[in-house]
MDTraj code that builds the backbone (N, CA, C; nanometers):
import mdtraj as md
import numpy as np

residues = "MET MET SER ARG CYS VAL GLN TYR ILE GLU GLU GLN TYR LEU ARG ASP THR PHE THR SER ILE ALA GLU HIS VAL GLY CYS ASP ASP LYS THR VAL HIS THR LEU ALA GLY ASP TYR ILE LYS ARG LEU ASN GLY".split()
xyz = np.array([
    [0.3838, -0.9433, -0.6291],
    [0.3718, -0.9227, -0.4872],
    [0.2594, -1.0128, -0.4362],
    [0.2807, -1.0716, -0.3222],
    [0.1820, -1.1614, -0.2638],
    [0.0569, -1.0847, -0.2234],
    [-0.0569, -1.1494, -0.2356],
    [-0.1838, -1.0833, -0.2048],
    [-0.1930, -1.0408, -0.0581],
    [-0.1306, -1.1157, 0.0310],
    [-0.1322, -1.0768, 0.1727],
    [-0.0564, -0.9475, 0.1944],
    [0.0518, -0.9297, 0.1216],
    [0.1306, -0.8075, 0.1316],
    [0.0499, -0.6891, 0.0788],
    [-0.0163, -0.7073, -0.0336],
    [-0.1004, -0.6014, -0.0900],
    [-0.2118, -0.5660, 0.0081],
    [-0.2733, -0.6663, 0.0665],
    [-0.3805, -0.6429, 0.1645],
    [-0.3270, -0.5655, 0.2848],
    [-0.2084, -0.5988, 0.3315],
    [-0.1479, -0.5275, 0.4432],
    [-0.1268, -0.3804, 0.4085],
    [-0.0748, -0.3550, 0.2897],
    [-0.0515, -0.2171, 0.2465],
    [-0.1837, -0.1415, 0.2393],
    [-0.2866, -0.2052, 0.1853],
    [-0.4176, -0.1408, 0.1757],
    [-0.4733, -0.1073, 0.3136],
    [-0.4479, -0.1916, 0.4110],
    [-0.4976, -0.1673, 0.5464],
    [-0.4180, -0.0596, 0.6192],
    [-0.2913, -0.0453, 0.5853],
    [-0.2038, 0.0449, 0.6590],
    [-0.1890, 0.1837, 0.5988],
    [-0.2284, 0.2035, 0.4735],
    [-0.1926, 0.3284, 0.4062],
    [-0.2525, 0.4525, 0.4708],
    [-0.3633, 0.4404, 0.5443],
    [-0.4204, 0.5561, 0.6145],
    [-0.3563, 0.5772, 0.7517],
    [-0.2875, 0.4781, 0.8010],
    [-0.2305, 0.4839, 0.9358],
    [-0.0846, 0.5255, 0.9398],
    [-0.0159, 0.5097, 0.8287],
    [0.1286, 0.5310, 0.8292],
    [0.1716, 0.5922, 0.6963],
    [0.2950, 0.6381, 0.6905],
    [0.3458, 0.6977, 0.5668],
    [0.3811, 0.5886, 0.4668],
    [0.3803, 0.6253, 0.3395],
    [0.4181, 0.5300, 0.2351],
    [0.5602, 0.4811, 0.2562],
    [0.6485, 0.5711, 0.2963],
    [0.7886, 0.5345, 0.3181],
    [0.8021, 0.4336, 0.4311],
    [0.7308, 0.4568, 0.5403],
    [0.7374, 0.3659, 0.6548],
    [0.6820, 0.2280, 0.6194],
    [0.5701, 0.2262, 0.5486],
    [0.5122, 0.0981, 0.5060],
    [0.6087, 0.0257, 0.4133],
    [0.6679, 0.0989, 0.3196],
    [0.7626, 0.0386, 0.2253],
    [0.8823, -0.0217, 0.2977],
    [0.9343, 0.0484, 0.3964],
    [1.0477, -0.0049, 0.4731],
    [1.0074, -0.1312, 0.5479],
    [0.8875, -0.1326, 0.6035],
    [0.8409, -0.2490, 0.6790],
    [0.8199, -0.3695, 0.5882],
    [0.7651, -0.3450, 0.4697],
    [0.7353, -0.4531, 0.3760],
    [0.8587, -0.4945, 0.2964],
    [0.9464, -0.3981, 0.2691],
    [1.0666, -0.4272, 0.1922],
    [1.0502, -0.3986, 0.0442],
    [0.9784, -0.2903, 0.0141],
    [0.9615, -0.2515, -0.1256],
    [0.9805, -0.1005, -0.1380],
    [0.9646, -0.0491, -0.2582],
    [0.9810, 0.0927, -0.2846],
    [0.8558, 0.1690, -0.2426],
    [0.8723, 0.2922, -0.1957],
    [0.7561, 0.3705, -0.1532],
    [0.6647, 0.4049, -0.2707],
    [0.7193, 0.4078, -0.3912],
    [0.6358, 0.4306, -0.5096],
    [0.5402, 0.3139, -0.5317],
    [0.5834, 0.1949, -0.4985],
    [0.4975, 0.0777, -0.5089],
    [0.3810, 0.0899, -0.4123],
    [0.4095, 0.1332, -0.2895],
    [0.3045, 0.1524, -0.1895],
    [0.2069, 0.2594, -0.2385],
    [0.2598, 0.3663, -0.2927],
    [0.1766, 0.4750, -0.3446],
    [0.0843, 0.4240, -0.4554],
    [0.1372, 0.3457, -0.5462],
    [0.0585, 0.2903, -0.6560],
    [-0.0505, 0.1972, -0.6053],
    [-0.0158, 0.1090, -0.5129],
    [-0.1141, 0.0151, -0.4586],
    [-0.2237, 0.0879, -0.3816],
    [-0.1869, 0.1911, -0.3070],
    [-0.2868, 0.2693, -0.2340],
    [-0.3795, 0.3404, -0.3314],
    [-0.3244, 0.3942, -0.4392],
    [-0.4060, 0.4597, -0.5405],
    [-0.5025, 0.3644, -0.6071],
    [-0.4543, 0.2448, -0.6385],
    [-0.5415, 0.1429, -0.6979],
    [-0.6534, 0.1040, -0.6019],
    [-0.6205, 0.0946, -0.4749],
    [-0.7207, 0.0594, -0.3727],
    [-0.8278, 0.1677, -0.3633],
    [-0.7875, 0.2923, -0.3650],
    [-0.8824, 0.4032, -0.3596],
    [-0.9749, 0.4002, -0.4810],
    [-0.9184, 0.3743, -0.5982],
    [-1.0006, 0.3650, -0.7193],
    [-1.1034, 0.2534, -0.7081],
    [-1.0628, 0.1384, -0.6529],
    [-1.1580, 0.0270, -0.6352],
    [-1.2686, 0.0644, -0.5383],
    [-1.2352, 0.1367, -0.4323],
    [-1.3363, 0.1760, -0.3352],
    [-1.4347, 0.2768, -0.3942],
    [-1.3861, 0.3641, -0.4794],
    [-1.4716, 0.4658, -0.5401],
    [-1.5472, 0.4160, -0.6617],
    [-1.5039, 0.3041, -0.7166],
    [-1.5627, 0.2526, -0.8408],
    [-1.6829, 0.1755, -0.8199],
])
top = md.Topology()
chain = top.add_chain()
for i, resn in enumerate(residues, 1):
    res = top.add_residue(resn, chain, resSeq=i)
    for name in ("N", "CA", "C"):
        top.add_atom(name, md.element.get_by_symbol(name[0]), res)
traj = md.Trajectory(xyz[None], top)
């Protein structure tokens, strides 16, 4: 996945549902969930 797409997901995950973001980006909602989880871990680490 392109880094710009990952950055977009990281910016949007608090504003919208995983399903909505996934539909907008064109990927699975589980992918959005995983990327959001990884982002949270980086912020807390």
